[in-house]
C-alpha positions in Angstrom: 110.2 71.8 84.0 109.1 75.4 83.8 105.9 76.6 82.0 104.0 79.8 81.7 100.7 79.7 83.6 97.8 82.0 84.3 98.1 84.1 87.5 95.0 82.3 89.0 96.1 78.7 88.3 98.2 78.2 91.5 95.3 79.6 93.7 92.6 77.6 91.9 94.5 74.2 91.7 96.8 74.3 94.7 95.2 76.9 97.0 98.4 79.0 96.9 98.5 82.8 97.2 100.2 84.1 94.1 100.9 87.8 94.9 98.5 90.5 93.9 96.4 91.6 90.9 97.0 95.0 89.2 94.1 96.9 87.6 94.0 100.1 85.6 92.5 103.3 87.0 92.1 106.3 84.7 92.4 108.7 87.6 92.8 108.7 91.4 89.1 109.0 92.0 88.5 105.7 90.1 90.8 104.0 92.5 88.2 104.3 95.1 84.9 104.5 93.2 85.6 101.5 91.0 87.2 99.3 93.6 85.8 95.7 93.5 86.2 95.4 97.3 83.9 96.8 99.9 
């Protein structure tokens, strides 16, 4: 059986890595200044 699921469900429920997450950046500077990672 196949079903649509949220991208975070496999990680949250099964501990599986599910690829990557894409985020929007209005310009190249925002890629670095608005990065959620340190």
